[in-house]
Each structure stands twice: as C-alpha cells, then as structure tokens.
C-alpha positions in Angstrom: -2.1 -19.2 45.9 -4.3 -17.8 43.0 -8.0 -17.4 43.8 -10.2 -19.8 41.8 -12.1 -16.8 40.4 -8.9 -15.6 38.7 -8.2 -18.9 36.9 -7.8 -18.1 33.2 -9.1 -20.6 30.6 -10.2 -20.7 27.0 -7.9 -17.9 26.0 -6.1 -17.8 22.7 -2.3 -17.8 22.5 -1.0 -14.7 20.9 0.0 -14.9 17.2 3.7 -14.3 17.8 7.0 -16.0 17.1 6.0 -17.1 13.6 7.2 -16.5 10.0 4.8 -14.0 8.5 6.0 -14.9 4.9 6.0 -18.7 4.9 2.7 -18.8 6.8 1.1 -16.9 3.9 0.5 -19.6 1.3 -1.0 -17.2 -1.3 2.0 -14.9 -1.0 4.6 -17.6 -1.2 2.8 -19.0 -4.3 2.8 -15.6 -6.0 6.5 -15.1 -5.4 7.3 -18.5 -6.8 5.1 -17.8 -9.8 6.5 -14.4 -10.7 10.2 -14.7 -9.9 12.8 -16.2 -12.2 13.8 -19.6 -10.8 17.4 -18.5 -10.4 16.3 -15.8 -7.9 13.9 -18.0 -5.8 16.3 -19.4 -3.2 17.8 -16.1 -2.3 14.4 -14.4 -2.3 12.8 -17.1 -0.1 15.6 -16.8 2.4 15.4 -13.0 2.5 11.6 -13.0 2.8 11.5 -15.7 5.4 14.1 -13.8 7.5 12.0 -10.7 7.2 8.9 -12.8 8.0 10.5 -14.1 11.2 11.3 -10.6 12.2 7.8 -9.3 11.5 6.3 -12.1 13.5 8.7 -11.7 16.5 7.6 -10.4 19.9 10.3 -7.7 19.7 9.1 -6.2 16.4 5.5 -6.4 17.4 6.4 -4.4 20.5 8.1 -1.8 18.3 4.9 -1.5 16.3 2.9 -1.0 19.5 5.3 1.6 20.8 5.5 3.6 17.6 1.7 4.0 17.7 1.5 4.6 21.4 4.1 7.4 21.1 3.1 9.4 18.0 5.5 12.0 16.5 5.9 15.4 18.0 6.5 18.7 16.2 9.4 20.8 17.4 9.2 24.1 15.6 12.0 25.8 17.6 15.0 24.8 19.7 15.6 25.9 23.3 17.2 29.2 22.1 14.3 30.2 19.8 15.9 29.2 16.6 13.4 27.8 14.0 14.3 24.1 13.4 11.0 22.5 12.1 11.8 19.0 13.2 9.5 16.0 14.0 10.6 13.8 16.8 9.8 10.1 16.6 10.0 7.3 19.2 13.1 5.1 18.8 10.8 2.2 17.8 9.9 4.1 14.6 13.5 4.4 13.6 14.1 0.7 14.3 11.1 -0.2 12.0 12.2 2.2 9.3 15.8 1.1 9.5 14.8 -2.5 9.1 12.5 -1.7 6.2 15.3 0.1 4.3 17.9 -2.6 5.0 15.4 -5.2 3.7 15.3 -3.5 0.3 12.0 -1.6 0.6 13.5 1.3 -1.4 15.8 -0.8 -3.7 13.4 -2.4 -6.1 14.7 -0.5 -9.1 18.2 -1.8 -8.8 18.0 -5.6 -8.7 16.4 -8.3 -10.9 12.9 -9.2 -9.9 13.1 -6.3 -7.5 9.5 -5.2 -7.7 8.1 -8.7 -6.9 10.6 -9.2 -4.1 9.9 -5.7 -2.7 6.1 -6.2 -3.0 6.2 -9.4 -1.0 8.5 -7.8 1.6 6.2 -4.8 1.8 3.2 -7.1 2.5 5.2 -8.9 5.1 6.7 -6.0 6.9 3.6 -3.8 6.8 1.9 -6.4 9.0 4.3 -5.5 11.8 3.4 -1.8 11.6 1.9 0.1 8.7 2.7 3.8 9.4 6.4 3.7 8.6 5.5 2.3 5.2 4.8 5.9 4.0 8.4 7.1 3.8 9.5 3.8 2.4 6.8 4.0 -0.3 7.6 7.7 -1.2 11.3 7.0 -1.4 10.8 4.0 -3.6 8.3 5.8 -5.8 10.4 8.9 -6.3 12.9 7.1 -8.6 10.8 6.9 -11.8 9.9 10.6 -11.5 13.5 11.6 -11.1 14.5 9.5 -14.1 12.8 12.1 -16.3 15.9 14.2 -15.6 19.1 12.0 -16.1 21.3 14.4 -14.2 19.1 14.5 -11.1 18.6 10.7 -11.3 22.4 10.1 -11.4 22.8 12.3 -8.3 19.9 11.1 -6.2 19.0 7.5 -7.3 22.0 5.8 -5.5 21.0 7.5 -2.3 17.3 6.7 -2.7 17.9 3.0 -3.4 20.5 2.6 -0.7 19.9 -0.1 2.0 21.3 2.1 4.7 19.0 4.2 6.9 20.6 7.3 8.4 18.5 9.1 10.9 18.3 12.9 11.1 18.7 15.9 8.7 21.9 16.6 7.0 23.5 17.2 3.6 22.3 14.5 1.3 25.6 14.1 -0.4 27.1 13.2 2.9 24.5 10.6 3.9 24.7 6.9 3.1 21.0 6.8 2.3 18.1 9.3 2.0 14.3 9.3 2.2 11.9 11.2 0.1 8.4 12.6 0.7 5.8 14.3 -1.5 3.8 17.5 -1.4 1.0 18.0 -4.0 -2.3 18.7 -2.1 -3.3 22.2 -1.2 -6.3 23.6 0.7 -8.2 25.0 -2.2 -7.3 22.3 -4.7 -7.5 18.9 -3.0 -7.2 16.2 -5.7 -7.3 18.9 -8.4 -3.6 19.6 -8.3 -3.9 21.9 -11.3 -5.7 24.4 -9.1 -2.6 24.7 -6.8 -1.5 28.2 -6.0 2.1 27.7 -4.8 4.2 29.8 -7.0 7.7 29.0 -8.4 9.9 31.9 -9.4 12.9 31.2 -11.6 16.3 32.1 -10.2 19.5 33.0 -12.1 20.9 29.4 -12.1 19.3 27.4 -14.8 16.7 24.9 -13.5 16.5 26.5 -10.0 13.5 28.3 -8.5 12.2 29.6 -5.2 8.8 28.6 -4.0 6.1 30.6 -2.1 3.0 28.7 -0.9 1.4 26.2 1.4 0.9 22.5 1.2 -2.1 21.1 3.0 -0.7 17.5 3.1 3.0 16.9 3.0 4.0 13.3 3.6 6.9 12.2 5.8 8.2 15.8 6.7 11.5 14.6 8.1 12.6 13.2 4.7 15.7 14.5 3.1 14.0 15.6 -0.1 10.5 16.1 -1.5 8.8 16.1 -4.9 6.4 19.0 -5.0 4.1 20.7 -7.5 4.0 24.4 -8.1 2.9 27.0 -10.7 5.9 28.0 -12.7 5.6 30.6 -15.6 5.0 27.7 -18.0 2.3 26.0 -15.8 2.2 23.3 -13.1 5.7 21.9 -12.7 7.4 19.3 -10.6 10.3 20.3 -8.4 12.8 18.6 -6.1 13.0 20.3 -2.7 15.9 19.3 -0.4 15.5 19.8 3.3 19.2 20.7 3.7 21.0 22.8 1.1 24.5 22.1 -0.4 26.2 24.5 2.0 24.7 22.7 5.0 22.0 25.3 5.8 18.4 24.3 6.1 16.0 25.1 3.4 12.9 27.2 4.1 10.5 24.4 5.1 8.2 25.6 7.8 6.1 22.9 9.4 2.9 24.6 10.6 1.3 21.6 12.3 1.0 17.8 12.2 -2.3 16.3 11.2 -4.2 14.6 13.9 -5.3 11.5 11.9 -7.7 8.6 12.3 -5.0 6.0 11.8 -1.5 5.9 10.5 -0.7 7.6 13.8 2.9 6.5 14.0 3.7 8.5 10.8 3.8 12.3 10.5 1.8 14.1 7.9 2.2 17.9 8.0 1.0 21.2 6.7 4.1 23.1 5.5 4.8 26.6 4.2 7.3 27.7 1.6 8.8 31.2 1.6 11.7 31.6 -0.7 12.3 27.9 -0.6 15.0 26.7 -3.0 14.1 23.9 -5.5 15.3 22.3 -8.7 13.0 21.7 -11.6 12.2 18.1 -12.5 11.2 17.8 -16.1 9.8 20.6 -18.2 7.7 23.5 -17.1 4.0 22.8 -17.4 4.6 19.1 -17.4 4.5 18.6 -13.6 1.5 16.3 -13.4 2.9 14.1 -16.2 6.3 14.1 -14.5 5.1 13.1 -11.1 2.5 10.6 -12.3 5.0 7.8 -12.3 5.6 8.4 -8.6 1.8 8.5 -8.0 1.4 5.2 -9.9 4.1 3.5 -7.8 2.5 4.7 -4.6 -0.9 3.5 -5.8 0.6 0.0 -6.0 1.8 0.4 -2.5 -1.8 1.3 -1.5 -2.9 -2.0 -2.9 0.0 -3.8 -1.2 -0.7 -2.0 2.1 -4.4 -3.0 2.0 -3.5 -6.6 1.2 -1.1 -6.6 4.2 -3.8 -5.3 6.5 -6.3 -7.8 5.2 -3.9 -10.7 5.6 -3.0 -9.8 9.2 -6.7 -9.4 10.1 -7.6 -12.8 8.6 -4.6 -14.4 10.3 -5.7 -13.0 13.7 -9.3 -14.1 13.1 -8.3 -17.7 12.1 -5.8 -17.9 15.0 -8.5 -16.9 17.4 -11.2 -19.2 16.1 -8.7 -22.1 15.9 -8.2 -22.0 19.7 -11.3 -20.4 21.1 -14.1 -22.8 22.3 -17.8 -21.9 22.4 -21.1 -23.8 22.3 -19.3 -27.2 22.7 -16.4 -27.0 20.3 -13.8 -24.9 18.5 -15.1 -21.9 16.7 -13.3 -22.8 13.6 -15.3 -26.0 13.4 -18.7 -24.2 13.6 -20.3 -24.2 10.1 -21.3 -20.5 10.3 -18.0 -19.3 11.6 -16.2 -21.4 9.0 -18.3 -19.6 6.4 -17.2 -16.2 7.7 -13.5 -17.1 7.9 -13.5 -18.7 4.4 -15.2 -15.6 2.9 -12.6 -13.3 4.6 -9.8 -15.6 3.4 -11.0 -15.4 -0.2 -11.0 -11.6 -0.1 -7.5 -11.6 1.3 -6.1 -14.1 -1.2 -7.6 -12.3 -4.1 -6.1 -9.0 -3.0 -2.6 -10.6 -2.5 -2.7 -12.4 -5.8 -3.7 -9.3 -7.8 -1.1 -7.1 -6.0 1.8 -9.4 -6.8 0.6 -9.7 -10.4 0.8 -5.9 -10.7 4.3 -5.9 -9.2 5.4 -8.5 -11.8 4.2 -6.2 -14.5 6.6 -3.5 -13.2 9.4 -6.0 -13.3 8.6 -7.0 -16.9 8.5 -3.4 -18.0 7.5 -4.2 -21.6 5.0 -2.2 -23.6 2.2 -4.8 -23.1 2.7 -4.9 -19.3 2.8 -1.1 -19.1 -0.5 -0.9 -21.0 -1.9 -3.6 -18.6 -0.9 -1.5 -15.6 -2.5 1.6 -17.0 -6.0 0.1 -16.5 -5.4 -2.6 -14.0 -3.6 -0.5 -11.4 -6.3 2.1 -10.8 -8.9 -0.6 -10.9 -7.1 -2.6 -8.2 -6.4 0.6 -6.2 -10.1 1.3 -6.2 -11.4 -2.2 -5.3 -8.8 -3.7 -3.1 -8.5 -0.7 -0.8 -12.3 -0.4 -0.7 -12.6 -4.0 0.5 -10.1 -3.5 3.4 -12.3 -1.8 6.0 -15.3 -4.1 5.9 -13.0 -7.1 6.0 -11.1 -5.8 9.1 -14.4 -5.0 10.8 -15.7 -8.6 10.2 -12.4 -10.1 11.3 -12.5 -8.1 14.5 -16.0 -9.4 15.2 -14.6 -12.9 14.9 -12.7 -12.1 18.1 -15.9 -10.9 19.8 -15.3 -8.3 22.5 -11.7 -9.1 22.6 -11.3 -7.7 19.1 -12.6 -4.3 20.3 -9.9 -4.1 22.9 -6.7 -2.2 22.0 -4.4 -5.0 23.3 -5.7 -7.3 20.6 -4.2 -5.1 17.9 -7.4 -5.2 15.8 -8.4 -1.6 16.6 -5.1 -0.4 15.1 -5.7 -2.4 12.0 -9.2 -0.9 11.8 -8.0 2.7 12.2 -5.5 2.1 9.4 -7.9 0.3 7.0 -9.5 3.4 5.3 -6.1 5.1 4.6 -5.1 3.3 1.4 -8.5 4.1 -0.2 -8.1 7.8 0.5 -4.4 8.3 -0.2 -3.0 8.8 -3.7 -6.5 9.5 -5.1 -9.7 8.4 -3.5 -12.3 6.1 -5.1 -13.8 8.5 -7.6 -10.4 9.6 -8.8 -9.4 6.0 -9.5 -12.7 5.2 -11.2 -12.4 8.2 -13.5 -8.8 7.3 -14.2 -10.0 3.9 -15.4 -12.5 5.6 -17.7 -9.8 7.7 -19.2 -7.7 4.6 -19.9 -10.7 2.9 -21.6 -11.6 5.9 -23.7 -8.2 7.3 -24.6 -5.8 4.3 -24.6 -7.1 1.3 -26.5 -3.9 -0.6 -25.8 -4.7 -0.6 -22.1 -8.2 -2.2 -22.5 -6.7 -4.6 -25.0 -4.0 -5.7 -22.6 -6.5 -6.1 -19.8 -8.8 -8.3 -22.0 -5.8 -10.4 -23.1 -4.9 -11.0 -19.5 -8.4 -12.1 -18.3 -8.8 -14.0 -21.6 -6.0 -16.4 -20.5 -8.5 -18.0 -18.1 -11.4 -18.3 -20.5 -13.1 -21.7 -20.6 -11.8 -22.6 -17.1 -15.0 -21.6 -15.2 -18.4 -20.8 -16.7 -19.1 -18.1 -14.1 -15.9 -16.3 -15.0 -16.8 -16.7 -18.7 -20.2 -15.2 -18.0 -18.8 -12.3 -16.1 -16.3 -11.5 -18.9 -19.2 -11.5 -21.4 -21.3 -9.2 -19.2 -18.3 -6.9 -18.8 -17.8 -6.6 -22.5 -21.5 -5.8 -22.9 -21.1 -2.9 -20.4 -18.0 -1.7 -22.1 -19.8 -1.5 -25.4 -22.3 1.0 -23.9 -20.5 4.2 -22.9 -23.6 6.4 -22.5 -23.7 7.9 -19.0 -20.5 6.1 -18.2 -19.3 8.5 -15.6 -22.3 8.0 -13.4 -21.8 4.2 -13.3 -18.0 4.3 -13.3 -17.7 2.7 -9.8 -19.9 -0.2 -10.9 -17.8 -0.8 -14.0 -14.5 -0.6 -12.2 -15.7 -3.0 -9.5 -16.6 -5.5 -12.3 -13.2 -5.0 -13.9 -11.4 -5.7 -10.7 -13.5 -8.8 -9.8 -13.1 -10.3 -13.3 -9.3 -9.8 -13.1 -9.1 -11.3 -9.6 -11.3 -14.2 -10.7 -9.2 -14.9 -13.8 -6.0 -15.0 -11.6 -7.5 -17.3 -9.0 -8.9 -19.7 -11.7 -5.4 -20.0 -13.2 -3.3 -20.1 -10.0 -5.3 -20.8 -6.8 -6.3 -24.2 -5.5 -9.6 -25.3 -7.1 -11.7 -24.9 -3.9 -10.5 -21.3 -3.6 -11.2 -20.4 -7.2 -14.6 -22.2 -7.1 -15.7 -20.3 -4.0 -14.6 -17.0 -5.4 -16.3 -17.5 -8.8 -19.5 -18.8 -7.1 -19.8 -15.8 -4.9 -18.1 -12.8 -6.5 -18.9 -13.7 -10.1 -21.8 -16.1 -10.0 -24.0 -14.1 -7.7 -24.4 -16.8 -5.0 -23.5 -14.4 -2.2 -25.2 -12.2 0.3 -24.5 -8.6 1.3 -22.2 -9.5 4.2 -19.2 -11.7 4.8 -20.1 -15.3 5.8 -22.8 -15.8 3.1 -20.9 -18.2 0.8 -22.8 -21.2 -0.6 -22.7 -23.9 2.1 -22.0 -26.7 -0.4 -18.4 -25.4 -1.1 -15.3 -26.8 0.4 -14.9 -24.1 3.0 -12.8 -26.0 5.4 -9.9 -26.2 2.9 -10.2 -22.5 2.2 -9.9 -21.7 5.9 -7.0 -24.2 6.4 -5.1 -22.5 3.6 -5.4 -19.2 5.5 -4.2 -20.6 8.8 -1.1 -18.6 10.0 0.5 -21.3 12.1 0.3 -25.0 11.4 
C-alpha cells in the first residue's frame, strides 16, 4: 500500500510518442510551400517517419545516453601504438546512423533536397543536437569539393551516401564517409588568414605535407577533413584523409578533446599535424574563397539547429502548461502565461519560417537566390542564433523548478543554446559579413529588398519598418559601430515579411505589433494583451 504522502498528482505527462514533424504546423506549412507538389507525398511520408522516430521513447533515450556518456579520447592502444581514436557510446552511433540514412548528407543529390534535408534536420536535431555536427560538416563539404571536379567525382558519392559505416578505414572501401573541418588556430581565432600551419609541396602534383596545430577540429573521427594552411602561394584549402590509400593512418595527432559547455555528446578536438599528407582543393592562395561555400552551408545549419532547439523548448513549455494546474486552473489558460507562451511561439515560428526560406534558396540555385542568400544568410545566422538562448531560458521557467532539473531535458537544451551563435563565425563576424555584402555586392541588397517588398502594403507596421531600414541603409557613416543594430533590423523585417505572407493572420499580427511596431517590452511575455494570443499558443501545441 502506497503511503498517502507519496501520492503523485498534478504532474505533466512526458512529451513522448508523438510525431515531431506533423506536430510542428509552421514546419509542415513551410515544406508544403517550398517543395514541388510532385515531391510532397514522398517528403511528408519520409519526414513523418523521421518525426515519429524523433518523438519515440527509444530515440529520446538514445539522446540522453549520448550526453550522459560523452566521448573519450584513446591516444594509444594497449601495446603503446599511437591510434588517436575517439570512443563514443553506442547511442551516438545509432543517432548518427539514423541521421545519415534519413538523408541528412544527401541534399545535393535529389530534387528539393535542401528543403527536405532542412526540415529533417530541424526534426532530428530535437532528439539530440550534438551528432548534427558531423552530419552538417559532411553535407557542407560537397560545394567546397566541387571546386575540383576530380576530387568531387571521387568523394561526393561517398559523402552523399545514406549508409553510415562506423570506424576508420580506407575511404574507397567504405559505403559512406563523414567529413570534419579544421580552420581555427590558437593565435588566429576567426582570423583564419593569420593561421600558421604550413603546407609544403610534395613531388606529386597537388599533394602537400602539413605541419601545424588546429585549436578546434570538428568531428575528429571523420574519414576526411577540409583544413586551411599556408602554402607558398598563401592560405589554401586542403583535403586531409584520416586513412591513406595504402591503409596506413595519416599523421593526425589528437592532443585533447574540448571540455565544452554543451554539445557534450560530440567531440571537438585539438589536433597536430607533422608530415600529414593532404591534397590541395582549389588554387593556392584561394583557400578562404574555396572553403567559404562549406562555411555558408554550415551557417544555414546553425540557423536550422537554433530553430530546432527553440521549437523543442516551446513544445515542452506548451506541453507543461497545458496539463499543469495552479491558482485554480490550467497554466495555459492564465492570461499572463498565455502571453509568455505566445511570445515564445512567435519567435520559434519566425525562426523556422526564415530557415526554410533560406533552404529553398539553395534548392533554386539561381543568380537571384544566390544574391539573396549572400545577405540574408549571415543576417539570419546572427539573429536567429542570438534569440535561441533567451527563448530557452524563458521556456525552462515555464516549467518552474522542474525545468531546472536534468530529467526534464531543459538543461540540455539550455547548454546547447549558445553554440550555434558561436560556431561558424560569432555575432560580430556575421554582422561584418552583412556589411560587406551591402557595400560590395549591390545585387545582394537588391535581392533582399525585392524579397521583403513582396509583402509591402499588407501590414502598415511592416511598411514602416521597411521605410526605416531604407533610411538607415542610406546613411553609412559609422556603419561598423552600429552593424548589430542594422543586421537585427534586416532579420526582423525579413521575418515579418515572410510571416505576413505565409503565417496565420493572428501570428503575423502579433509579430508585427511587437517586433516591428514597438508594442513590446524587454522580456518575453510582454505582447499587447488585445491580440489573439490563444490562437498563437494553440498553433504551437505539440500534441492535439
């Protein structure tokens, strides 16, 4: 017989056993909007299947185990031989294998591939975010390798495979491979042109040996890496295989793994090169230009990853408040809590809608869309990733003390939330990149203005925000010191224009009133009380 003091009441059922994709109305709408109708049925089936997996108890357990058992560095085997391997929990490999088989590295090889992959990345990252790093790097390596047709012909089929093969081995004998990236060095940081790793040409054309150190190397158990080093002609991009063609291991010494705030299931390493064999990708001295396509693709994944974290945080908050009772009723029915939830839901939907619009631009591939991405992508990377952490903090608070407890899953989301803002160029790097696009590439600004102009006349607050933005763009004096303010406005105007065109009226109205019209406080939960907030919250509900 259970003692009466141990009777449990007023607890919230776990958010488990649901379809992460179909429960996300904003994501479903974006897929339907951007995909060719002939691809929709297949895409919906695939994404719904992935969504059911992501929402299952088994996969949620995999995510917990991968984080509770972080990777371990094994520099030597039992006999003293140097092996430089990272050991992962089996749950990591299951998550990674599912991500590969679901097409997270295959966007470049199928129609509508980027929209389908983006939606899948948002869905699958909600199960566990850390393993998204090797998936992202592998996906993003393709456009960089395409600068060298011979390398692309050799490596692209392996990179875009839907087969995950664990462990190190000759790449030509594996059904699928993963890639990582190594650019950052201790003395250079984001200034990769200050890197000191040296590349010395070898006798065979296009081959070199490296000597140097990388302060951050992503996914060190990958089969290959794109790295930057100083060749005789300047900073150059190279392909570094972990295992050479004769089956021996390349010189790739893992000095230590980073002890990180979040992303703990994933390994980030410091590595040293000493006579390490590499192949040149692109021309000498063009390394940054060669690898920039990889960086752009991973920046989109930062936006997608932040949108995924935001969506999961909002889903957990709405789930909790739907069932939890306090002060005589359900939390979700309390006007002040409803205001908080609606505000969080707006931020999440705006992030998802913008992220999928960027993915659609990749699928289009036309000159206009490439110009649009040149400005919109760094602006989105700056703003969406910056909004992630305060949103997750507020969503955790919706759960009260329960949200501060590890078992709720919210602390893991919170630890992960700053990552996408820091990775692939932190906030100032993105803001300065937007300025470069504005000042040097008129087509980029023109494409952006044409995009937001599609919504002109639909909402007076959006029209006013566009007018104010044009005024600010006309005054470039002291522009660097106010770059963040300008990029924030660019991102908000773009999000507002998309929501006015595509979101339900109550969502667009609330966004424009608060983010563009100025009727908003300094914290979440300060929306105008006259708005239809109940409809906004209902749209964000994860389970009907």
